[in-house]
C-alpha positions as CSV (number, residue, x, y, z in Angstrom):
1,M,110.6,294.0,122.0
2,V,108.7,294.5,118.8
3,T,107.2,298.0,118.5
4,I,104.0,299.3,116.8
5,K,106.2,301.2,114.4
6,E,107.7,297.9,113.2
7,I,104.3,296.4,112.7
8,A,103.3,299.4,110.6
9,Q,106.5,299.2,108.5
10,M,106.0,295.5,107.8
11,C,102.3,296.0,106.7
12,G,103.0,299.2,104.8
13,V,100.4,301.2,106.8
14,S,100.6,304.1,109.2
15,I,101.2,303.8,112.9
16,A,97.7,305.2,113.6
17,T,96.1,302.6,111.4
18,V,97.8,299.8,113.5
19,S,96.8,301.5,116.7
20,N,93.2,301.8,115.6
21,I,93.0,298.2,114.7
22,L,94.6,297.0,117.9
23,N,92.1,299.1,119.9
24,G,89.2,297.8,117.9
25,K,88.3,301.0,116.1
26,P,86.7,301.1,112.7
27,N,87.8,302.8,109.4
28,A,90.2,300.0,108.3
29,S,89.4,297.6,105.5
30,D,89.0,293.9,106.4
31,A,92.0,293.1,104.3
32,T,94.2,295.6,106.1
33,R,92.8,294.5,109.5
34,Q,93.7,290.8,108.8
35,K,97.1,291.8,107.5
36,V,97.9,293.7,110.7
37,L,96.6,291.1,113.0
38,K,98.5,288.4,111.3
39,A,101.8,290.4,111.6
40,V,101.0,291.1,115.3
41,K,100.7,287.3,115.8
42,E,103.8,286.3,113.7
43,M,106.0,289.0,115.4
44,N,104.7,288.2,118.9
45,Y,103.8,291.8,119.5
46,T,102.9,292.7,123.1
47,P,101.3,296.2,123.8
48,N,103.3,298.4,126.1
49,S,100.7,298.8,128.9
50,I,102.9,301.2,130.9
51,A,103.2,303.6,127.9
52,K,99.5,303.3,127.2
53,N,98.7,304.0,130.9
54,L,100.9,307.0,130.9
55,K,99.2,308.4,127.9
56,L,95.7,307.7,129.2
57,K,96.7,308.6,132.7
58,K,95.0,305.4,133.9
59,S,96.7,302.3,135.3
60,Q,93.7,300.0,135.8
61,A,95.5,298.9,139.0
62,I,94.1,298.6,142.5
63,G,96.7,298.6,145.3
64,I,96.2,296.1,148.1
65,V,97.9,296.6,151.5
66,A,97.6,293.4,153.5
67,E,98.7,293.4,157.2
68,D,99.7,289.7,156.9
69,L,99.0,287.1,154.2
70,T,99.5,284.2,156.7
71,V,96.6,285.1,158.9
72,F,93.7,282.8,158.1
73,C,91.1,285.5,157.0
74,T,93.4,287.3,154.6
75,P,93.6,284.9,151.5
76,G,89.8,284.7,151.3
77,I,89.5,288.5,151.4
78,I,92.2,289.0,148.7
79,D,90.5,286.4,146.5
80,G,87.3,288.4,146.6
81,I,89.3,291.5,145.7
82,T,90.9,289.7,142.8
83,Q,87.5,288.4,141.6
84,C,86.1,291.9,141.5
85,C,89.2,293.3,139.7
86,E,88.9,290.5,137.1
87,E,85.2,291.3,136.5
88,R,85.9,295.1,136.2
89,G,89.0,294.9,134.1
90,Y,91.6,295.9,136.7
91,H,94.7,294.2,138.0
92,I,96.2,294.3,141.5
93,L,99.5,295.4,143.1
94,L,99.9,293.6,146.4
95,T,101.9,294.6,149.4
96,N,102.3,292.2,152.3
97,L,103.4,294.0,155.5
98,R,103.9,290.7,157.4
99,L,103.0,292.3,160.7
100,Y,101.8,289.2,162.4
101,Q,104.9,287.3,161.4
102,K,107.1,290.1,162.8
103,Y,105.2,291.1,165.9
104,R,102.5,288.5,166.5
105,D,99.4,290.2,167.9
106,A,101.3,292.8,169.8
107,Y,100.7,295.3,167.0
108,Y,97.0,295.2,167.3
109,A,97.1,297.8,170.1
110,N,100.1,299.7,168.8
111,D,99.9,302.4,166.2
112,N,103.7,302.4,165.5
113,F,103.1,300.3,162.3
114,V,101.1,303.2,160.8
115,K,104.3,304.8,159.4
116,I,105.0,301.5,157.7
117,V,101.6,301.6,156.1
118,E,102.0,305.3,154.9
119,K,105.3,304.4,153.3
120,E,103.8,301.4,151.4
121,I,100.8,303.5,150.3
122,K,103.2,306.2,148.9
123,E,105.0,303.5,146.9
124,L,101.7,302.3,145.5
125,L,100.7,305.8,144.5
126,A,104.1,306.2,142.8
127,K,103.1,303.1,140.7
128,Q,99.9,305.0,139.8
129,V,97.4,302.7,141.4
130,E,93.9,304.2,140.9
131,G,92.6,302.9,144.3
132,I,93.7,301.2,147.5
133,V,92.1,298.5,149.7
134,Y,93.6,298.0,153.2
135,V,93.1,294.5,154.5
136,T,93.4,294.0,158.2
137,S,94.2,290.7,159.9
138,H,92.1,291.3,162.9
139,E,88.9,293.3,163.1
140,R,89.5,296.5,165.1
141,I,89.2,300.3,164.9
142,L,92.0,301.9,162.8
143,K,91.4,305.6,162.6
144,K,94.9,306.5,161.7
145,C,95.8,303.8,159.3
146,L,94.6,305.4,156.1
147,P,96.1,308.9,155.7
148,E,93.5,311.7,155.3
149,H,92.8,313.0,151.8
150,L,94.4,310.4,149.7
151,P,94.4,311.3,146.0
152,V,92.7,308.0,145.1
153,P,89.7,306.2,146.6
154,A,90.4,303.8,149.4
155,S,88.5,301.3,151.6
156,M,89.1,299.1,154.6
157,A,88.3,295.3,154.6
158,Y,87.8,293.5,157.9
159,G,88.3,296.6,160.0
160,Y,86.9,300.0,160.8
161,S,88.3,303.2,159.5
162,K,85.7,305.4,161.3
163,S,86.2,307.8,158.5
164,E,83.8,309.7,156.2
165,E,86.3,309.3,153.5
166,Y,87.0,305.5,153.6
167,P,84.2,302.9,153.7
168,S,84.7,299.9,156.0
169,V,83.5,296.4,155.1
170,T,83.3,293.9,157.9
171,V,81.7,290.7,159.1
172,D,78.3,290.7,160.7
173,D,79.4,288.8,163.8
174,K,76.2,289.7,165.7
175,N,73.9,288.1,163.1
176,G,76.3,285.1,162.8
177,A,76.1,284.4,166.5
178,Y,72.4,285.0,166.5
179,T,71.8,282.4,163.8
180,L,74.0,279.9,165.5
181,I,72.2,280.1,168.9
182,R,68.8,280.1,167.2
183,Y,69.9,276.8,165.6
184,L,70.8,275.4,169.0
185,T,67.5,276.5,170.6
186,G,65.7,275.0,167.6
187,K,67.3,271.7,168.6
188,G,65.9,272.1,172.1
189,H,68.9,273.6,173.9
190,R,68.0,276.0,176.7
191,S,71.3,276.0,178.7
192,I,74.0,277.1,176.3
193,G,77.5,277.9,177.7
194,V,79.8,280.4,176.1
195,I,83.6,280.5,175.8
196,M,84.4,284.0,174.7
197,G,87.4,285.3,172.8
198,K,89.7,288.0,174.2
199,E,87.8,290.6,176.1
200,E,89.0,293.6,174.1
201,S,88.0,292.1,170.8
202,I,85.2,293.5,168.7
203,H,84.4,290.0,167.5
204,T,83.9,288.9,171.2
205,H,81.5,291.8,171.9
206,D,79.5,291.4,168.8
207,R,79.2,287.6,169.0
208,L,78.1,288.0,172.7
209,K,75.4,290.5,171.6
210,G,74.2,288.0,169.0
211,Y,74.0,285.3,171.7
212,Q,72.1,287.5,174.1
213,K,69.6,288.6,171.4
214,A,68.9,285.0,170.4
215,L,68.2,284.1,174.1
216,Y,66.0,287.1,174.5
217,D,64.0,286.3,171.4
218,E,63.6,282.7,172.6
219,K,62.6,284.0,176.2
220,I,65.6,282.3,177.7
221,F,67.1,283.9,180.8
222,F,70.7,285.2,180.3
223,N,72.9,283.5,182.8
224,P,76.3,285.2,183.2
225,D,77.6,282.2,185.2
226,I,77.8,280.1,182.1
227,V,79.7,282.7,180.0
228,V,83.4,282.4,180.6
229,Q,86.6,284.1,179.3
230,G,88.7,282.4,176.6
231,D,91.6,283.7,174.6
232,W,91.1,282.4,171.0
233,N,93.6,279.6,171.6
234,R,93.0,275.8,172.0
235,E,93.8,275.9,175.8
236,G,91.1,278.5,176.3
237,G,88.6,275.8,175.2
238,Y,90.2,272.9,177.1
239,H,90.5,274.7,180.5
240,N,86.9,276.0,180.5
241,T,85.2,272.8,179.6
242,D,84.9,271.2,183.1
243,Y,83.5,274.3,184.6
244,L,80.7,274.6,182.0
245,L,79.9,270.9,182.3
246,S,79.6,271.3,186.1
247,K,77.0,274.0,185.4
248,G,74.9,271.5,183.5
249,V,75.0,273.1,180.1
250,T,73.8,271.0,177.2
251,A,75.7,272.9,174.6
252,I,78.9,274.9,174.4
253,F,79.3,277.9,172.0
254,C,83.0,278.5,171.4
255,M,83.6,281.9,169.7
256,N,86.1,280.4,167.4
257,D,86.9,276.9,166.0
258,I,90.3,276.7,167.7
259,M,88.8,276.9,171.2
260,A,86.3,274.3,170.1
261,G,89.2,272.0,169.4
262,G,90.3,272.4,173.0
263,V,86.8,271.5,174.1
264,Y,86.9,268.3,172.0
265,D,90.3,267.4,173.5
266,R,88.9,267.6,177.1
267,L,85.7,265.8,176.2
268,E,87.7,262.9,174.7
269,E,89.7,262.7,177.9
270,K,86.4,262.4,179.8
271,G,85.0,259.8,177.5
272,L,82.4,262.1,176.2
273,L,81.4,262.6,172.6
274,P,80.4,265.9,171.0
275,G,77.0,265.7,169.3
276,R,76.0,262.9,171.7
277,D,76.8,263.7,175.3
278,I,77.3,267.4,174.8
279,S,76.8,269.7,171.9
280,V,79.6,272.0,170.7
281,V,79.6,274.7,168.1
282,G,82.3,277.1,166.8
283,F,82.8,280.1,164.7
284,D,85.0,281.1,161.6
285,N,84.9,277.8,159.7
286,R,88.6,277.1,159.8
287,D,89.7,274.3,157.5
288,L,90.4,272.0,160.6
289,S,86.8,272.3,161.8
290,N,85.6,269.9,159.2
291,Y,88.2,267.4,160.3
292,Y,87.2,267.3,163.9
293,R,85.5,264.1,164.9
294,P,82.6,264.6,164.6
295,P,82.8,267.5,162.2
296,L,82.1,270.8,163.9
297,T,79.0,272.9,163.3
298,T,80.1,276.4,162.8
299,I,79.7,279.8,161.2
300,A,81.5,280.6,157.9
301,L,82.8,284.0,157.6
302,P,82.0,285.9,154.3
303,L,85.6,286.6,153.6
304,S,85.4,286.6,149.9
305,S,82.4,288.9,150.0
306,I,84.2,291.3,152.3
307,G,87.1,291.6,149.8
308,Y,84.7,291.8,146.7
309,T,82.6,294.6,148.4
310,A,85.6,296.6,149.6
311,C,87.1,296.5,146.1
312,K,83.7,297.3,144.4
313,V,83.1,300.5,146.4
314,V,86.6,301.7,145.4
315,I,86.2,300.9,141.7
316,D,82.7,302.4,141.7
317,T,84.2,305.6,143.1
318,I,87.0,305.5,140.4
319,E,84.3,305.2,137.8
320,N,82.3,308.0,139.4
321,K,79.5,305.8,140.5
322,G,78.6,306.8,144.0
323,R,81.3,309.4,144.8
324,E,79.2,312.4,143.7
325,K,75.5,313.1,144.0
326,D,74.1,316.1,142.1
327,G,77.7,317.3,141.5
328,K,78.6,317.4,145.2
329,E,80.4,315.0,147.4
330,T,78.2,313.3,150.0
331,S,79.2,313.1,153.6
332,D,76.9,311.0,155.8
333,G,79.4,309.9,158.4
334,P,81.4,306.8,158.5
335,K,80.2,304.3,155.9
336,E,80.2,300.7,157.4
337,V,79.0,297.7,155.4
338,Y,78.4,294.3,157.0
339,E,78.5,291.1,155.1
340,T,76.4,288.2,156.3
341,C,77.7,284.9,157.7
342,S,76.4,281.5,156.9
343,L,75.6,278.5,159.1
344,L,77.3,275.2,158.4
345,V,75.5,272.3,160.0
346,R,77.6,269.3,160.7
347,D,77.5,266.5,163.3
348,S,78.4,268.2,166.6
349,V,74.9,269.2,167.8
350,A,72.5,266.7,169.6
351,D,68.8,267.1,168.8
352,L,67.2,267.3,172.3
353,N,63.7,267.4,170.8
354,Q,64.1,263.8,169.4
355,A,65.5,262.7,172.8
356,M,62.4,264.0,174.6
357,C,60.0,262.0,172.2
């Protein structure tokens, strides 16, 4: 590898002069500058970023600890982190724990993996990352996941740290469900069945709150008899469809797109068409939802925004923007940021207002 010393010798200038030119500093003539830059190009010189970082004690690197890259939400979140790093001049060091691949969803309620996380964080710190973003694969409370008093700023994406030290950036499920149900009521639907996700899930509880608030604002009585338990899987939608139809619902709100696929399966068996005979909506905007027939009206998660914001708060802290106020660290309790979902209107909802005309 060509060194800066060799460039200086070739051009007949000092090492300091070459260094100043490469770093864009003045005090060198145009002729010298052109001579050095030409030599750099001809000799294919590449700066030693490791040596530079050691000298400056800065790596310009953000460490990402992802629970599992194969879970549908994770790539979008990491894309947002990457975008933020690109805009701010940082690069990423990514660790994929592969927790879902190893343990499926059994690890959601088990803290044994925390030791694995701590080990990976230590390795990232040894590589001199300046900040860390922890990316969960399922929204839940993780009080023990990020060790206390890390020497670098950290944040949690798509989960709750419940910590004064580490901000959490999550999806606004309540508002997403509210928006979706208000869309249905705007189309004339008054009896809207619900297939929930797993009972212990934060997503389930927040989406149900959004559903209930929308009904309240529309002065529609909440009927618990048309709210049924699902499990996030296609079977959860399939097996609950007949019951909800027997209750006379005009629309079915599935708390994820996978269960909506199960509803579609059962409706097809019964000779019924979503968007004509019964309205169906989902949540999450999985890739497959646009390929259902008809395409599914759903809610898109702000995954990229979650990653971007989680990274931004870390970099802002690194650059002393927001970590201190009047020379003192602020402590206002756990900091939680909610990113807004968006409604994707497709062809799975019938307009009952037109039918009544």
